[in-house]
N, C-alpha and C positions, 0 to 999 in steps of 0.2 A: 504494499500500499504506499503510495507516495506521501511524504511528510505533510504536504499542504492539505490533503484529503484527511490525514490523521488529525491535524490541527482543527479542521472544520468540525469533525466529529467530536473532539474535546470540547470545542466551543458549544456545540449543541448540548453536550452533557452539562456543562456549566449552567447553561441558560434553563435546563430542565430541573437540576438540583439546587441551583442557587439563583433563582430568577430575580431577586431584588438588585443584582449587580449590573444587569443590562449591558451597556456598551463598554463599561470599564473592563469587562472580562478580557478582551483581547490585548489591551494594554498591559494589564497585571500578569497575564500569561506570559507575554513576550518579555516583560521586565524581569521576572524571576527566572525564566529560561535563560536570559542574558546573564543574570547574576550567577547562576549555577555554572554556566559556561566559563565565566570569568574565574569563579572559584575553582573549577576544574583545571583551567589553564595554570592558575597559581599553584595548584596542588602539584602539577607536574614539575614545577620549578621548586619543589620541596617545601611547600608550605602546607603541612597536613590539615590545618584548621581553616583553610581558605573559605570553605563554604560557610563556616560559622562566622567568619569575618564579614562575608558578604550579607548575611542575614542581620548581623549586628548593625551594619550601615543602614539597611532598609528600616530597622527599628528605630534609628535615630531620625529618620525622615517622617516617621508617623507620630502623631501626638497620642496620648493615652486614650484608649478607646477606638483608635483607628483600626480600620479592617484591612486585612491582608489576605488575598486568595493566591494559593500556591498550587501548582502542579508539578509533580516530579515523577520520573520513572521509579517504579516501586517493585519490590520482590526480594529475591535473594541478594544481599549486599555484594556490590562489585564496583570496581572503578576500571573503566576501559580507556583507551585513547580518545573516545569521543564523548562519553557520558558516564554518569555515576548512577547506580541503582541504590536507592535508599530503602531501609527497612524501617520498622515502626520505632525502634530504639534510636536510631540516628536522627529521625525526624523529631522525636520528643526532645532529644538533646539540642538540635538545632533551634527549635522554636520553644525552648523552656521559658523565654521571656514573654510568651504570648499565651493568652486564654484560648483553648481549643473550643471553638464554637460549634464546628461540624466538620466531619471528614467523611469522604466517599472513596471507594476503591473500585477501579474498573480494570477488567481483563479484555484483551483483544481475542475475539472468538470469530473465526472465519471472516476476518476484515471488519468486524463491527465491535464497537465497545459496549460491554455488558457489565452492569454493577456486580461487584463481587464483595469480598471481605479481606482484611489484612491477614486474618489467619489462613485463609485458603491460598493466598498469594505469597506468603512469606518465604517459600522455597522455590519460587518460579524464577529461573534465570532470564536475563535479557541482554545477552552480550553483544547484540547487534541492534542497529536502528532500523525501524522504530522500535520502541521498547514494547514488551508483551503486556505490561501492566503499568497503571498510573495510580497515584494518590492525588486527591483534590482536597485541599485543606482551607477551611474558612477560619482565620485567626483574628484575634483581637489583641492589640497591644495592651499590656498590663500597665 
């Protein structure tokens, strides 16, 4: 599945499960995707906490009570040359300064995104792009 088609399906999932965010979804999705990519590039340059630093920077931009929507590849933890797969433990660590308002997990089944659970997806590998599973988090800055 081409990445642009995958992005469209993820946007549809956002609009279905998080309707109050409307047009901000595309901006937030791309912003955090960019921050994860920056974090990954920095990690390659031997900064193991680069993703945590990127999240800390976003946290500075938000006032208390500010909302943050995040999508990340989810499943069996792994770092490849192109992306990082997050598990629930790493996500809780990264976003420990946020209140978790809502979370949804989706798996790719025959080219479509189907709602799933963190438990079901925790051992699924996604070493190639596009990822097999994603987590969508609705967070609020404490």
